[in-house]
N, C-alpha and C positions, 0 to 999 in steps of 0.2 A: 467575635474576631477569629477565634480558633476555628470555628466552623467555616469561615471564609477561606482561611489558609488550607484547610483540608480540601475544600472544593477546588481551590487553585492547584493544589498538588495533583488531584485526580484528573483534572482537565489537562494539565501538563503531561502527565503520564500517558493519557490517551493519544496526544499529539506525538509524543516520543515513540510509542508503540507503532504508530502509523509510519514514522520515519524508519524505524527498524525493519518493518515489513517491506518498505520500499527498497531498502538496502539488500535484504535477502532475496527479493524478487529480481533485483539486478544481478545478484550472485548466481541465481539459477540461469538467467539469460546468458551470463558470461560463460557458464559451463557449457552451454550449447556452442558458443564460439570456439571454446577450447576443443570440443569434439571435432568441429569442422577443420581446425588447424591440424589436429592429429591425423585426420583422414588424409589431408593433403600431404603430410609427411610420409604416410604409408605409400601413397601413390608415387611420391618422389623416389622412394627406395625401390619400388617395383618397376619404375620406368614406364608406367601405364599412361600417364597423362602429364608429361613434362611441361607442356604449354600452359596447363592450368596452374601448376606449381610456380612456374616462372612469373606468371601474371599476378599471382597472390603474394609474391615476395618469399623471403626465407621462411619455410614452414617450421623450422626448429625455433626460431625467434618468436614466431606467431604463437606457437604452442606454449612456450615459456611465458610470454606476456599474458596470454589468456589465463593460464593457471595462476599467475601472480595476481591478476585482477580478481579472479574468483576468491582467492584467499583473502585479499584485502577487503573486498566487499563483505565476505562472511565475518571477518573480525569486526568490521565497522558495525554490522547489524547486531552482533553479539554485545559490543560495547554500548551501543545506544539502548539495547534492551536492558542492560544492567542499570544504566542511569534511570530509565523509565521505571524499572522495578523498585529501585530505591525511592523514587518519588512516589510511586504507588503505595508502597508500604507506609511511608510517612503520612500520606493522606488517610489511610485506614487508621493509623494510630491517633492522628489528630481528631478524626471523627469520633473515636472512642473517648478522647479527653473532652471534647466539646459536649458529648452526650452524657458524660459521667457514668458510662456503662460499657459493656462489651459492644462494639459497633456492628451488631448483627440483628437489628430490630426490624428491618424491612427489606424489601427486595433489592433496593439500591445498595444497601450495606452488605447483603449477602453476596450479591454478584461481585462487588469489588473485592470482598474478602476471598471468595472462591477463586477468582482470577489471581489474587496475590499468592495463594497456595499453588496454583497451577504454574506460575512463573518460577516459584521457588523450586518445584519439582523439576522443571526444565533445566534450571541451572545445575542442580545435582546431577542430572543425566549428562549434561555437557561436561562438567568438571570431572565426574567419576568415570564415565564411559565414552566420552567424546562424541555424543549424539547431537552435534551441531546441525545435522541435516534436518532436525525438527524445527529449525529456526523460522522458516517461512510459514508453515501451517500454524505454529504456536503463536507467532506475532500477529498473524491474520486473525486468529481467535481473540487474542488480547486487544487488538485495535478495535474490532467490532464490538466485543463485550464491554470494554471500558468506554468506548464512544457512546453506546446505547445507554450505559449506566449514567453518564454525566449529562446526557441531553434528553433522554426520554423518561428514565426511571428515578431521577433525582427527587428527593423529598427533604424538607428541612429537618433538622435535628428535633426529636421529640422524645418524651418519656415513654417507657413501657407501661402497660397496664400493671397495677400492683400485683395481680394474680400471677403474672408471668415472671416475676422476680424469683428465680430459683437457680440453683447450681446446675440443674438439668438444662437450662437455657444455654449455658456455655457448652456443656457436654454434647448436646444434640446438634448444635450448629457447627461446632468444630469438626465433629465426625462427618457431618454432611459436606462441609467444605473440602475436607481431605478426599472424601469419596468422589466429589465432583472433579477435583483435579485429576485423580487417577482414571476415572471414566473418560474424561476428555482426552487425555494423553493416549489412552488405549484406543479411543475412536479414531484419533489422528493416525495412529499406526495401522489401524484397519483400513482407513481410506487410502493410505499410501500403499498398503498391500494390494488393494484392487488395481491401482494404477500400475504398480511394478509387475504384478502377475500377468496383466494383460500385455505389457510390453515384452515380458519374457516369452510368453506364448507366441507372440508375433515376431520375435527376434528383433525387436526395435528398441532395445535398452540403450539409450544414448543420453548425452547431455548430463544434467545434474542427477537424473534418475539413476545413472550408472554409479553415482557416488553414495547412494543410500544402500542399506542392507538388502539382501535378496528377499524375494517374496516369502520364502520359508521362514527367514529370520524375523521379518516384520510380523508374520502371523503369530510367531512365538512371543514376540514382545507385546503384542496386543493382548494375547491371552494372559500373560503374567500380570499386566496392569488390571485387567478385569478380575482376575482371581484375587488380587489384593484388595480391590475396591468393594467387591460384593459383600464380604463379611462386615466391612465398615458400614455399608448401606443397610445391612440387616440390623446392625447395632444402632444406626441412626433411627430407624423406624421404632425399635424397642425403646430407645431413650426418649423419643418423641411421645410414645404412649405413656411412659412414666410421667413425663412433664405434663401431658394432658390430664392425667389423673390428679396431679397436684394443682393444676390451674383451673380445670373445668369439671372435675369430679367424675370423669370417666376415662378409661383407657383408650377407647376407640368409639368414634361416632359417625363413621362414614362421611366425614367432612370431605369436600372435593379434593383438597390437597392430600389428606390421608389416603383417600381412595387411589389417587394417581400415583402416590408413592408406592403403593402395593402393586399397581400395574407395572411400574418401572422395575420393581423387585422381581416380578414374575418374568419379565422379558429377559433380565440378566440371569435369572435362574435357569431359564430355557437355554440360554447361550452356554452356560457352564455344564449343564446336564447333558446337552447334546454333544459337547466335546468329550465328556467323560465316558458316556455310555454308547452313543451311536458312532462316535469317532468323527464328528463334524469338525472339519478344519477348513482353512482357506476361504474360498469365496462365500459359501453359505454362512460360515461363522462371522465373517466380516460384515455381511449384510445385517445379521441379527444384532451385532454390536452397534452398528449405526442406527438401527431402530431404537436400541436402548438409549443411546445418548440423546436422540430426538425426544424420546419419552421423558428423559431426565429433565431437559430444559423446558419442555412443555409444562412439566410439573411446577417448575419454579418461575416461569414467565407467563405461559399461556393461561394457566389456571387463575393466576392473580388478575389477569386482564379480562377473562371471559366469564368468571364466576365470582361468587361471594360466599364467604363462610367464616368460621371461627378464626382462620388464618388471615383474614382480611383486616385484622385490628390495626395494622400499621399502614394501611394503604398499599400502593404498589411498591 
């Protein structure tokens, strides 16, 4: 029964994340309308196109109404995301209660937990630094991730293998989940950087894009998240090696997931090393960051689906 309520909470959170994403998408679209109204106001003051302004109504009222609509939709998206996150965390907790262990024994449980950490980080960023502009890409990630978790990757509650019961189970997975949250937020900042930088170069910064930080600031934000996540990922691999020694009698065995964890580590090491020594910033650094997050998720999803190894003990 507890497992049923956990699944119900997870499905509910997936639907709510989709609703929040829709609200934020409408927020971005309304920001474009706000820009159009503001342009009309400029024309009215310059006297360049009085007929256009007259046909569209009072530009001051239109600008004010569009700005209010943007704010209302943004707050609605944030509020729905909060309810979704509460439901999401409840589902994770109930899953642990049903399994009578930490709820991180398979890919379904890891993805839902990693996404819970990601949404927690998002709320810290919003409440502490006012970074609500992350709303659309974050809720898009949450809606897709949680939706796939409850429809494709779901598995029934099961016990872990006796050899896997260790304190390193908790340490390894918690470190991986926190690193996942930071890597994904950093990748979102890198993606927004590429979009904003292109618009700045072309002189077409408008709509909601004008409300997010400059390309330089986005590049800096992305770097800080990756610089925070990389040591955690290094610790995750080390803790996994200790856990492997406890469970399987060897620290490293070139298991597919171990190997791809190392590949991911190398990608992020290249990212940080290139920034520190060669001075890579901006576009090249953002592209490497996106390759890194792709490698990260291939490790936790693709490897499980395409190969088998010691990490396949819990199914997908």
